[in-house]
PASEBA-1860 file (N, C-alpha, C; in nm, 3 decimals):
! residues 290
1> XXXXXXXX> 0.082/-0.122/0.000/0.000/0.000/0.000/0.085/0.126/0.000 ~ 0.204/0.115/0.063/0.290/0.233/0.073/0.418/0.210/-0.006 ~ 0.456/0.311/-0.082/0.582/0.305/-0.155/0.693/0.356/-0.067 ~ 0.810/0.295/-0.079/0.923/0.343/-0.001/1.050/0.334/-0.082 ~ 1.144/0.422/-0.052/1.273/0.422/-0.120/1.381/0.426/-0.015 ~ 1.495/0.365/-0.048/1.607/0.364/0.044/1.729/0.428/-0.020 ~ 1.804/0.503/0.059/1.934/0.554/0.019/2.028/0.522/0.134 ~ 2.129/0.438/0.110/2.217/0.397/0.219/2.362/0.406/0.175
9> XXXXXXXX> 2.450/0.440/0.270/2.593/0.444/0.239/2.673/0.426/0.366 ~ 2.793/0.373/0.350/2.887/0.358/0.462/3.018/0.420/0.418 ~ 3.069/0.514/0.496/3.188/0.585/0.452/3.258/0.649/0.570 ~ 3.391/0.627/0.581/3.476/0.691/0.681/3.419/0.680/0.822 ~ 3.379/0.558/0.860/3.331/0.538/0.995/3.193/0.591/1.021 ~ 3.115/0.614/0.915/2.980/0.667/0.931/2.883/0.582/0.850 ~ 2.769/0.556/0.907/2.664/0.486/0.834/2.545/0.579/0.816 ~ 2.499/0.593/0.692/2.385/0.679/0.663/2.279/0.595/0.593
17> XXXXXXXX> 2.159/0.594/0.646/2.048/0.523/0.584/1.927/0.616/0.579 ~ 1.871/0.634/0.460/1.755/0.722/0.441/1.644/0.641/0.377 ~ 1.525/0.648/0.435/1.411/0.575/0.381/1.294/0.671/0.362 ~ 1.232/0.663/0.244/1.118/0.748/0.212/0.991/0.665/0.208 ~ 0.885/0.719/0.266/0.755/0.656/0.260/0.656/0.751/0.195 ~ 0.581/0.699/0.102/0.469/0.774/0.046/0.359/0.776/0.151 ~ 0.304/0.894/0.184/0.206/0.900/0.293/0.074/0.831/0.258 ~ -0.003/0.804/0.360/-0.137/0.746/0.346/-0.217/0.827/0.244
25> XXXXXXXX> -0.301/0.762/0.162/-0.377/0.835/0.060/-0.455/0.955/0.113 ~ -0.506/0.948/0.235/-0.582/1.060/0.291/-0.492/1.178/0.329 ~ -0.361/1.155/0.331/-0.266/1.260/0.368/-0.198/1.323/0.246 ~ -0.210/1.258/0.132/-0.130/1.299/0.016/-0.168/1.435/-0.040 ~ -0.285/1.484/-0.005/-0.328/1.616/-0.052/-0.243/1.728/0.007 ~ -0.184/1.705/0.126/-0.109/1.811/0.192/0.030/1.770/0.241 ~ 0.061/1.641/0.233/0.193/1.594/0.274/0.260/1.526/0.156 ~ 0.386/1.565/0.129/0.457/1.512/0.013/0.526/1.380/0.045
33> XXXXXXXX> 0.590/1.370/0.162/0.659/1.246/0.196/0.689/1.239/0.345 ~ 0.720/1.119/0.390/0.772/1.096/0.525/0.911/1.036/0.506 ~ 1.010/1.104/0.556/1.151/1.068/0.534/1.214/1.032/0.668 ~ 1.272/0.913/0.677/1.336/0.868/0.801/1.486/0.855/0.776 ~ 1.565/0.921/0.861/1.710/0.925/0.846/1.776/0.860/0.967 ~ 1.867/0.768/0.943/1.950/0.712/1.048/2.096/0.740/1.013 ~ 2.162/0.813/1.101/2.302/0.850/1.078/2.381/0.812/1.203 ~ 2.479/0.724/1.186/2.555/0.673/1.299/2.703/0.701/1.280
41> XXXXXXXX> 2.767/0.761/1.380/2.912/0.783/1.378/2.979/0.668/1.451 ~ 3.075/0.602/1.386/3.151/0.493/1.446/3.292/0.539/1.478 ~ 3.367/0.454/1.539/3.511/0.476/1.561/3.540/0.603/1.642 ~ 3.448/0.639/1.730/3.471/0.748/1.825/3.495/0.883/1.758 ~ 3.430/0.907/1.644/3.438/1.039/1.582/3.371/1.141/1.673 ~ 3.413/1.264/1.664/3.347/1.372/1.738/3.214/1.405/1.671 ~ 3.132/1.480/1.743/3.008/1.528/1.681/3.043/1.609/1.556 ~ 2.951/1.612/1.461/2.982/1.674/1.334/2.880/1.782/1.300
49> XXXXXXXX> 2.931/1.893/1.249/2.848/2.007/1.215/2.832/2.014/1.063 ~ 2.709/2.025/1.018/2.679/2.030/0.875/2.592/2.151/0.846 ~ 2.597/2.196/0.722/2.516/2.309/0.678/2.386/2.259/0.616 ~ 2.277/2.327/0.650/2.146/2.294/0.593/2.089/2.422/0.532 ~ 2.095/2.435/0.400/2.048/2.558/0.335/1.897/2.560/0.319 ~ 1.839/2.672/0.279/1.694/2.681/0.262/1.642/2.584/0.156 ~ 1.525/2.528/0.183/1.450/2.453/0.083/1.311/2.518/0.076 ~ 1.236/2.491/-0.030/1.103/2.553/-0.041/0.995/2.479/0.038
57> XXXXXXXX> 1.034/2.381/0.119/0.935/2.295/0.183/0.943/2.306/0.336 ~ 0.841/2.362/0.403/0.837/2.359/0.549/0.819/2.216/0.597 ~ 0.858/2.189/0.720/0.862/2.051/0.766/0.821/2.038/0.912 ~ 0.786/1.916/0.948/0.768/1.876/1.087/0.873/1.769/1.113 ~ 0.967/1.797/1.205/1.075/1.704/1.235/1.050/1.634/1.368 ~ 1.089/1.507/1.373/1.091/1.429/1.497/1.233/1.378/1.517 ~ 1.290/1.404/1.635/1.425/1.358/1.666/1.416/1.246/1.768 ~ 1.454/1.125/1.724/1.435/1.006/1.806/1.567/0.963/1.870
65> XXXXXXXX> 1.677/0.985/1.803/1.807/0.950/1.858/1.860/1.063/1.946 ~ 1.990/1.084/1.940/2.049/1.196/2.014/1.988/1.327/1.965 ~ 1.966/1.419/2.057/1.912/1.548/2.018/2.015/1.626/1.938 ~ 1.967/1.702/1.841/2.056/1.785/1.761/2.059/1.927/1.817 ~ 2.160/2.001/1.773/2.170/2.142/1.807/2.178/2.223/1.678 ~ 2.113/2.338/1.678/2.105/2.420/1.559/2.159/2.560/1.588 ~ 2.242/2.611/1.497/2.289/2.749/1.506/2.233/2.824/1.387 ~ 2.153/2.925/1.416/2.091/3.003/1.310/2.191/3.101/1.250
73> XXXXXXXX> 2.159/3.145/1.130/2.243/3.240/1.058/2.263/3.367/1.142 ~ 2.389/3.408/1.159/2.420/3.529/1.234/2.437/3.508/1.382 ~ 2.415/3.384/1.432/2.428/3.355/1.574/2.559/3.282/1.600 ~ 2.612/3.298/1.721/2.734/3.227/1.760/2.704/3.101/1.840 ~ 2.578/3.081/1.878/2.544/2.975/1.971/2.456/2.867/1.908 ~ 2.481/2.744/1.948/2.396/2.632/1.909/2.286/2.614/2.014 ~ 2.164/2.588/1.967/2.051/2.566/2.056/2.001/2.422/2.040 ~ 1.989/2.352/2.152/1.938/2.215/2.146/1.790/2.216/2.107
81> XXXXXXXX> 1.754/2.126/2.017/1.618/2.120/1.966/1.532/2.024/2.047 ~ 1.403/2.051/2.059/1.313/1.960/2.130/1.290/1.832/2.051 ~ 1.210/1.740/2.105/1.188/1.611/2.041/1.116/1.622/1.907 ~ 1.030/1.720/1.895/0.959/1.741/1.768/0.953/1.890/1.740 ~ 0.978/1.927/1.614/0.997/2.067/1.580/0.923/2.101/1.451 ~ 0.848/2.211/1.454/0.788/2.267/1.334/0.887/2.368/1.278 ~ 0.924/2.349/1.152/1.020/2.438/1.086/0.949/2.511/0.974 ~ 0.944/2.643/0.986/0.881/2.725/0.883/0.971/2.742/0.763
89> XXXXXXXX> 0.928/2.825/0.671/1.006/2.851/0.551/1.139/2.915/0.587 ~ 1.249/2.859/0.537/1.382/2.915/0.560/1.419/3.012/0.450 ~ 1.483/3.121/0.491/1.547/3.212/0.398/1.699/3.209/0.413 ~ 1.745/3.154/0.526/1.888/3.150/0.555/1.932/3.010/0.594 ~ 2.058/2.979/0.566/2.115/2.851/0.605/2.127/2.842/0.757 ~ 2.126/2.719/0.808/2.155/2.695/0.949/2.267/2.591/0.957 ~ 2.337/2.590/1.069/2.437/2.487/1.096/2.377/2.388/1.194 ~ 2.397/2.258/1.168/2.337/2.155/1.251/2.446/2.065/1.308
97> XXXXXXXX> 2.450/2.053/1.441/2.535/1.956/1.508/2.452/1.829/1.521 ~ 2.481/1.728/1.438/2.394/1.612/1.430/2.424/1.506/1.536 ~ 2.530/1.527/1.617/2.561/1.436/1.726/2.603/1.299/1.673 ~ 2.621/1.203/1.764/2.678/1.073/1.726/2.574/0.978/1.666 ~ 2.452/0.986/1.713/2.347/0.899/1.659/2.227/0.985/1.622 ~ 2.218/1.014/1.494/2.113/1.102/1.444/2.003/1.016/1.382 ~ 1.892/1.004/1.452/1.776/0.932/1.399/1.660/1.031/1.398 ~ 1.615/1.063/1.279/1.516/1.170/1.267/1.413/1.135/1.160
105> XXXXXXXX> 1.296/1.199/1.174/1.190/1.185/1.075/1.154/1.325/1.027 ~ 1.141/1.337/0.897/1.100/1.464/0.838/0.970/1.445/0.762 ~ 0.866/1.518/0.803/0.740/1.521/0.730/0.743/1.646/0.643 ~ 0.747/1.627/0.512/0.755/1.740/0.419/0.617/1.775/0.365 ~ 0.583/1.904/0.370/0.449/1.949/0.331/0.447/2.003/0.188 ~ 0.335/1.979/0.121/0.309/2.047/-0.005/0.287/2.197/0.023 ~ 0.299/2.282/-0.079/0.272/2.425/-0.058/0.135/2.447/0.006 ~ 0.134/2.525/0.113/0.010/2.553/0.186/-0.028/2.447/0.286
113> XXXXXXXX> 0.041/2.332/0.286/0.003/2.221/0.374/0.021/2.249/0.521 ~ 0.133/2.311/0.559/0.156/2.341/0.700/0.056/2.445/0.749 ~ 0.026/2.544/0.666/-0.075/2.644/0.703/-0.210/2.576/0.726 ~ -0.247/2.485/0.638/-0.375/2.417/0.653/-0.381/2.336/0.782 ~ -0.266/2.288/0.828/-0.262/2.207/0.950/-0.269/2.291/1.076 ~ -0.188/2.397/1.086/-0.180/2.470/1.213/-0.251/2.604/1.210 ~ -0.286/2.655/1.090/-0.364/2.777/1.081/-0.291/2.904/1.116 ~ -0.160/2.899/1.126/-0.080/3.018/1.159/-0.029/3.080/1.029
121> XXXXXXXX> -0.045/3.211/1.009/0.010/3.273/0.889/0.159/3.241/0.875 ~ 0.196/3.189/0.760/0.330/3.136/0.743/0.439/3.242/0.748 ~ 0.405/3.368/0.722/0.509/3.471/0.730/0.557/3.490/0.873 ~ 0.478/3.444/0.971/0.520/3.454/1.111/0.622/3.346/1.148 ~ 0.639/3.247/1.062/0.728/3.134/1.092/0.859/3.139/1.014 ~ 0.883/3.247/0.938/1.003/3.255/0.857/1.129/3.234/0.942 ~ 1.213/3.140/0.900/1.339/3.108/0.969/1.317/3.066/1.114 ~ 1.197/3.015/1.145/1.166/2.978/1.283/1.162/2.828/1.305
129> XXXXXXXX> 1.200/2.786/1.427/1.190/2.647/1.472/1.107/2.649/1.599 ~ 0.998/2.569/1.602/0.903/2.577/1.714/0.875/2.438/1.770 ~ 0.873/2.430/1.902/0.844/2.304/1.972/0.703/2.259/1.937 ~ 0.691/2.143/1.872/0.560/2.095/1.828/0.469/2.059/1.945 ~ 0.527/2.026/2.061/0.444/1.996/2.178/0.370/2.120/2.227 ~ 0.427/2.238/2.203/0.359/2.361/2.243/0.242/2.393/2.149 ~ 0.245/2.337/2.029/0.138/2.359/1.932/0.028/2.253/1.947 ~ 0.068/2.126/1.964/-0.028/2.016/1.965/-0.054/1.959/2.105
137> XXXXXXXX> 0.023/2.002/2.204/-0.002/1.963/2.341/0.027/1.817/2.372 ~ -0.059/1.758/2.458/-0.036/1.623/2.509/-0.033/1.519/2.398 ~ -0.107/1.543/2.292/-0.111/1.446/2.182/0.028/1.430/2.120 ~ 0.098/1.541/2.101/0.233/1.534/2.044/0.331/1.473/2.144 ~ 0.312/1.501/2.271/0.399/1.440/2.373/0.386/1.289/2.370 ~ 0.263/1.239/2.353/0.241/1.095/2.344/0.308/1.037/2.220 ~ 0.300/1.110/2.109/0.365/1.066/1.985/0.516/1.052/2.007 ~ 0.577/1.153/2.070/0.720/1.148/2.094/0.759/1.030/2.184
145> XXXXXXXX> 0.678/1.003/2.284/0.705/0.890/2.374/0.698/0.758/2.298 ~ 0.599/0.743/2.211/0.585/0.620/2.132/0.702/0.603/2.036 ~ 0.747/0.713/1.976/0.857/0.706/1.880/0.986/0.658/1.946 ~ 1.008/0.698/2.070/1.130/0.656/2.139/1.128/0.509/2.178 ~ 1.010/0.449/2.173/0.999/0.305/2.202/0.993/0.222/2.074 ~ 0.982/0.286/1.960/0.969/0.215/1.834/1.103/0.154/1.792 ~ 1.096/0.038/1.726/1.218/-0.034/1.687/1.246/-0.029/1.537 ~ 1.144/-0.011/1.456/1.161/-0.021/1.312/1.104/0.102/1.241
153> XXXXXXXX> 1.156/0.130/1.122/1.109/0.246/1.046/0.961/0.239/1.014 ~ 0.913/0.120/0.980/0.771/0.106/0.948/0.684/0.140/1.070 ~ 0.729/0.099/1.187/0.657/0.132/1.309/0.658/0.283/1.334 ~ 0.772/0.345/1.309/0.784/0.490/1.324/0.688/0.562/1.229 ~ 0.691/0.518/1.104/0.604/0.579/1.004/0.457/0.565/1.043 ~ 0.418/0.450/1.093/0.278/0.427/1.131/0.235/0.516/1.247 ~ 0.323/0.536/1.344/0.291/0.622/1.459/0.265/0.765/1.411 ~ 0.352/0.814/1.325/0.338/0.950/1.276/0.215/0.965/1.187
161> XXXXXXXX> 0.189/0.866/1.103/0.070/0.871/1.019/-0.058/0.872/1.101 ~ -0.062/0.793/1.207/-0.182/0.791/1.291/-0.206/0.928/1.352 ~ -0.099/0.995/1.393/-0.113/1.131/1.445/-0.165/1.225/1.338 ~ -0.106/1.220/1.220/-0.147/1.311/1.112/-0.291/1.285/1.069 ~ -0.331/1.159/1.063/-0.469/1.127/1.028/-0.567/1.180/1.132 ~ -0.523/1.186/1.257/-0.610/1.238/1.363/-0.633/1.388/1.351 ~ -0.552/1.455/1.266/-0.562/1.600/1.250/-0.652/1.641/1.133 ~ -0.707/1.545/1.060/-0.782/1.577/0.940/-0.903/1.667/0.969
169> XXXXXXXX> -0.965/1.651/1.084/-1.085/1.731/1.115/-1.052/1.878/1.135 ~ -0.926/1.909/1.169/-0.889/2.049/1.195/-0.831/2.117/1.071 ~ -0.816/2.042/0.962/-0.751/2.095/0.843/-0.834/2.203/0.776 ~ -0.766/2.311/0.737/-0.830/2.413/0.655/-0.846/2.359/0.513 ~ -0.946/2.405/0.438/-0.974/2.348/0.306/-0.864/2.376/0.204 ~ -0.853/2.284/0.109/-0.764/2.302/-0.006/-0.821/2.409/-0.097 ~ -0.735/2.502/-0.142/-0.778/2.609/-0.232/-0.712/2.593/-0.369 ~ -0.770/2.652/-0.472/-0.702/2.654/-0.604/-0.561/2.711/-0.594
177> XXXXXXXX> -0.540/2.804/-0.500/-0.407/2.860/-0.478/-0.305/2.750/-0.449 ~ -0.342/2.656/-0.359/-0.249/2.550/-0.320/-0.211/2.464/-0.440 ~ -0.307/2.434/-0.525/-0.280/2.353/-0.643/-0.193/2.430/-0.744 ~ -0.217/2.560/-0.753/-0.137/2.642/-0.843/0.009/2.648/-0.797 ~ 0.029/2.663/-0.666/0.166/2.668/-0.613/0.236/2.533/-0.625 ~ 0.159/2.427/-0.617/0.217/2.294/-0.637/0.266/2.281/-0.781 ~ 0.193/2.341/-0.873/0.235/2.342/-1.014/0.368/2.416/-1.029 ~ 0.380/2.530/-0.963/0.505/2.606/-0.964/0.617/2.524/-0.901
185> XXXXXXXX> 0.584/2.458/-0.792/0.681/2.381/-0.713/0.737/2.265/-0.794 ~ 0.649/2.194/-0.864/0.690/2.070/-0.930/0.738/2.088/-1.073 ~ 0.682/2.185/-1.141/0.706/2.192/-1.285/0.817/2.289/-1.323 ~ 0.789/2.418/-1.311/0.885/2.515/-1.366/0.882/2.644/-1.285 ~ 0.983/2.665/-1.199/0.984/2.787/-1.118/1.000/2.914/-1.200 ~ 1.027/2.900/-1.331/1.038/3.017/-1.418/0.904/3.058/-1.477 ~ 0.799/2.979/-1.451/0.665/3.015/-1.498/0.627/3.152/-1.444 ~ 0.564/3.235/-1.525/0.532/3.371/-1.481/0.429/3.369/-1.367
193> XXXXXXXX> 0.439/3.467/-1.279/0.346/3.479/-1.168/0.204/3.501/-1.220 ~ 0.192/3.570/-1.332/0.060/3.594/-1.391/-0.007/3.461/-1.428 ~ 0.070/3.369/-1.483/0.016/3.239/-1.520/-0.028/3.160/-1.397 ~ 0.057/3.161/-1.294/0.024/3.085/-1.172/-0.096/3.147/-1.102 ~ -0.102/3.282/-1.098/-0.217/3.349/-1.037/-0.345/3.313/-1.111 ~ -0.337/3.302/-1.243/-0.454/3.264/-1.322/-0.501/3.124/-1.286 ~ -0.406/3.031/-1.265/-0.442/2.896/-1.223/-0.510/2.896/-1.087 ~ -0.473/2.993/-1.002/-0.532/3.004/-0.868/-0.664/3.081/-0.868
201> XXXXXXXX> -0.705/3.129/-0.987/-0.830/3.207/-0.999/-0.823/3.335/-0.916 ~ -0.705/3.399/-0.916/-0.685/3.521/-0.839/-0.615/3.625/-0.925 ~ -0.636/3.751/-0.889/-0.555/3.856/-0.950/-0.414/3.845/-0.893 ~ -0.318/3.908/-0.959/-0.180/3.901/-0.911/-0.170/3.958/-0.770 ~ -0.239/4.068/-0.743/-0.234/4.128/-0.610/-0.294/4.035/-0.505 ~ -0.408/3.974/-0.535/-0.468/3.878/-0.442/-0.376/3.757/-0.422 ~ -0.317/3.711/-0.531/-0.229/3.596/-0.527/-0.109/3.621/-0.434 ~ -0.052/3.739/-0.443/0.062/3.773/-0.357/0.021/3.779/-0.210
209> XXXXXXXX> -0.098/3.831/-0.182/-0.146/3.838/-0.044/-0.170/3.698/0.015 ~ -0.235/3.613/-0.063/-0.261/3.476/-0.016/-0.130/3.398/-0.002 ~ -0.033/3.424/-0.090/0.096/3.357/-0.083/0.167/3.391/0.048 ~ 0.159/3.515/0.089/0.223/3.554/0.215/0.159/3.480/0.333 ~ 0.029/3.458/0.327/-0.041/3.390/0.436/-0.014/3.239/0.435 ~ -0.025/3.173/0.320/-0.022/3.028/0.314/0.118/2.971/0.288 ~ 0.206/3.050/0.227/0.344/3.007/0.200/0.443/3.080/0.290 ~ 0.415/3.208/0.313/0.504/3.289/0.395/0.588/3.387/0.317
217> XXXXXXXX> 0.591/3.369/0.184/0.679/3.449/0.099/0.603/3.500/-0.022 ~ 0.650/3.609/-0.081/0.598/3.648/-0.212/0.628/3.539/-0.314 ~ 0.541/3.519/-0.412/0.561/3.409/-0.507/0.694/3.413/-0.580 ~ 0.743/3.530/-0.618/0.870/3.537/-0.690/0.987/3.492/-0.603 ~ 0.986/3.528/-0.476/1.092/3.484/-0.384/1.083/3.334/-0.361 ~ 0.960/3.283/-0.349/0.941/3.140/-0.333/0.996/3.065/-0.455 ~ 0.971/3.117/-0.574/1.021/3.054/-0.696/1.174/3.055/-0.699 ~ 1.236/3.161/-0.649/1.383/3.166/-0.643/1.438/3.057/-0.551
225> XXXXXXXX> 1.371/3.034/-0.437/1.418/2.930/-0.344/1.402/2.792/-0.406 ~ 1.293/2.771/-0.480/1.275/2.643/-0.550/1.392/2.617/-0.644 ~ 1.427/2.718/-0.722/1.534/2.704/-0.821/1.669/2.685/-0.752 ~ 1.697/2.765/-0.649/1.823/2.751/-0.575/1.835/2.613/-0.513 ~ 1.728/2.567/-0.448/1.732/2.437/-0.380/1.761/2.324/-0.477 ~ 1.703/2.331/-0.595/1.729/2.229/-0.697/1.877/2.231/-0.737 ~ 1.933/2.349/-0.753/2.074/2.361/-0.792/2.165/2.308/-0.683 ~ 2.136/2.342/-0.558/2.219/2.298/-0.446/2.218/2.146/-0.434
233> XXXXXXXX> 2.098/2.087/-0.441/2.086/1.942/-0.429/2.151/1.870/-0.548 ~ 2.146/1.932/-0.664/2.211/1.873/-0.781/2.363/1.873/-0.763 ~ 2.418/1.979/-0.699/2.561/1.985/-0.672/2.603/1.874/-0.575 ~ 2.519/1.848/-0.475/2.549/1.742/-0.380/2.552/1.605/-0.447 ~ 2.456/1.581/-0.536/2.438/1.448/-0.592/2.525/1.422/-0.713 ~ 2.545/1.523/-0.795/2.622/1.505/-0.920/2.747/1.592/-0.915 ~ 2.848/1.543/-0.848/2.967/1.624/-0.820/3.048/1.657/-0.945 ~ 3.030/1.580/-1.052/3.110/1.604/-1.173/3.044/1.705/-1.267
241> XXXXXXXX> 2.920/1.742/-1.240/2.855/1.843/-1.323/2.919/1.979/-1.298 ~ 2.934/2.057/-1.400/2.986/2.193/-1.383/2.874/2.283/-1.331 ~ 2.914/2.392/-1.270/2.813/2.488/-1.224/2.734/2.545/-1.342 ~ 2.799/2.559/-1.456/2.729/2.610/-1.575/2.617/2.515/-1.616 ~ 2.647/2.385/-1.615/2.544/2.285/-1.649/2.430/2.289/-1.548 ~ 2.465/2.297/-1.420/2.364/2.299/-1.315/2.274/2.422/-1.329 ~ 2.337/2.537/-1.351/2.259/2.661/-1.367/2.161/2.649/-1.483 ~ 2.207/2.592/-1.593/2.121/2.577/-1.711/2.006/2.482/-1.682
249> XXXXXXXX> 2.035/2.368/-1.619/1.932/2.268/-1.591/1.828/2.317/-1.491 ~ 1.868/2.412/-1.409/1.776/2.462/-1.306/1.701/2.589/-1.350 ~ 1.720/2.630/-1.473/1.642/2.740/-1.526/1.700/2.878/-1.506 ~ 1.829/2.886/-1.470/1.893/3.017/-1.458/1.932/3.067/-1.597 ~ 1.903/3.193/-1.624/1.930/3.248/-1.756/2.069/3.310/-1.767 ~ 2.130/3.341/-1.651/2.266/3.396/-1.655/2.335/3.370/-1.522 ~ 2.467/3.381/-1.523/2.549/3.355/-1.405/2.522/3.455/-1.293 ~ 2.489/3.577/-1.330/2.467/3.680/-1.230/2.354/3.642/-1.134
257> XXXXXXXX> 2.241/3.597/-1.191/2.129/3.558/-1.106/2.160/3.431/-1.027 ~ 2.236/3.343/-1.087/2.276/3.219/-1.021/2.361/3.249/-0.897 ~ 2.462/3.331/-0.914/2.549/3.367/-0.803/2.473/3.448/-0.699 ~ 2.385/3.537/-0.743/2.305/3.617/-0.650/2.224/3.528/-0.557 ~ 2.161/3.424/-0.611/2.079/3.337/-0.528/2.163/3.257/-0.430 ~ 2.280/3.213/-0.472/2.366/3.140/-0.378/2.413/3.229/-0.264 ~ 2.446/3.354/-0.296/2.486/3.446/-0.190/2.370/3.474/-0.095 ~ 2.249/3.484/-0.152/2.131/3.516/-0.070/2.091/3.401/0.020
265> XXXXXXXX> 2.094/3.276/-0.031/2.037/3.163/0.042/2.141/3.070/0.104 ~ 2.261/3.064/0.044/2.367/2.982/0.103/2.468/3.068/0.178 ~ 2.460/3.199/0.157/2.549/3.290/0.227/2.686/3.301/0.166 ~ 2.707/3.239/0.049/2.839/3.243/-0.014/2.825/3.209/-0.161 ~ 2.937/3.205/-0.232/2.935/3.181/-0.376/2.929/3.031/-0.407 ~ 2.888/2.994/-0.529/2.887/2.853/-0.567/3.022/2.785/-0.549 ~ 3.130/2.851/-0.583/3.263/2.791/-0.569/3.294/2.756/-0.424 ~ 3.258/2.845/-0.333/3.283/2.818/-0.191/3.190/2.709/-0.139
273> XXXXXXXX> 3.068/2.703/-0.192/2.977/2.594/-0.155/3.036/2.460/-0.198 ~ 3.095/2.457/-0.316/3.158/2.334/-0.366/3.267/2.286/-0.271 ~ 3.351/2.377/-0.226/3.459/2.342/-0.133/3.401/2.296/0.000 ~ 3.297/2.364/0.047/3.234/2.328/0.174/3.177/2.186/0.167 ~ 3.112/2.152/0.055/3.053/2.019/0.040/3.159/1.910/0.034 ~ 3.275/1.942/-0.022/3.385/1.846/-0.026/3.435/1.813/0.114 ~ 3.430/1.911/0.204/3.482/1.893/0.339/3.375/1.845/0.438 ~ 3.249/1.863/0.402/3.140/1.832/0.495/3.122/1.680/0.507
281> XXXXXXXX> 3.115/1.627/0.630/3.107/1.482/0.647/2.979/1.420/0.593 ~ 2.869/1.494/0.599/2.741/1.443/0.551/2.676/1.547/0.462 ~ 2.630/1.503/0.347/2.555/1.593/0.258/2.409/1.588/0.301 ~ 2.363/1.693/0.366/2.236/1.691/0.436/2.115/1.686/0.344 ~ 2.130/1.724/0.217/2.013/1.727/0.130/2.024/1.636/0.009 ~ 2.127/1.551/0.008/2.147/1.468/-0.110/2.032/1.371/-0.133 ~ 1.965/1.329/-0.026/1.854/1.236/-0.041/1.718/1.302/-0.037 ~ 1.716/1.434/-0.033/1.589/1.505/-0.016/1.500/1.486/-0.137
289> XX> 1.373/1.458/-0.112/1.274/1.447/-0.219/1.169/1.555/-0.199 ~ 1.159/1.646/-0.297/1.065/1.756/-0.286/0.955/1.740/-0.390
END
């Protein structure tokens, strides 16, 4: 009934296993995937810090293994994360101390999906990480307790799905806007805003207002993050591709805009990102499915 994919590797005393589950049919309207990551450091390696750049997909994270610590852009300090975290739309990279045993679940939302679940205007969550127990209360605390007792990925996935299915009654309705943004998300971030607004049955001005509420960002900025994220993930996965090839495949019309987006969202140039990825112990988005 459920499709799943695995990505596994063993390298330099580290084991990385990533498993993707297609969500329950009743959840697929607003949830794109459930991703389970197991990362184990062997041979007494120290904790490792990795960069996690912006993606166009807000998420609900569950941390089952060692707790991670996150340092936000511009901060000198790492903050320990709670057992479950709502992550809004990112505009800036964060640094993540993944600790020795990183076992985590990421629930990735379709455009507008997180807004439909929690009802909070998404512009209020920009670059924010929020304790999910403070949003969902005792129900989320019970979920976290069950996850820490779970032994297998399928059991973990089932616990999270049961929680998500229990939220269907509180969901805000699907709008043409959400379907239009999904079209932008999946197909071509270079599609004009006028075309996407037309698919949403809205004027451009109305479309921009609704986008700020349900996505958190103006549509053009959201489209830039989609394009940047694709380029970054392509660099992680296809190391022999040139930046010129990547820029072309991701819909960039010139190097200037390509470099501008990397400086805006990765905080540095493509060349420096390449060097950083060569030195980074784990490529945090190589297995990401958006």
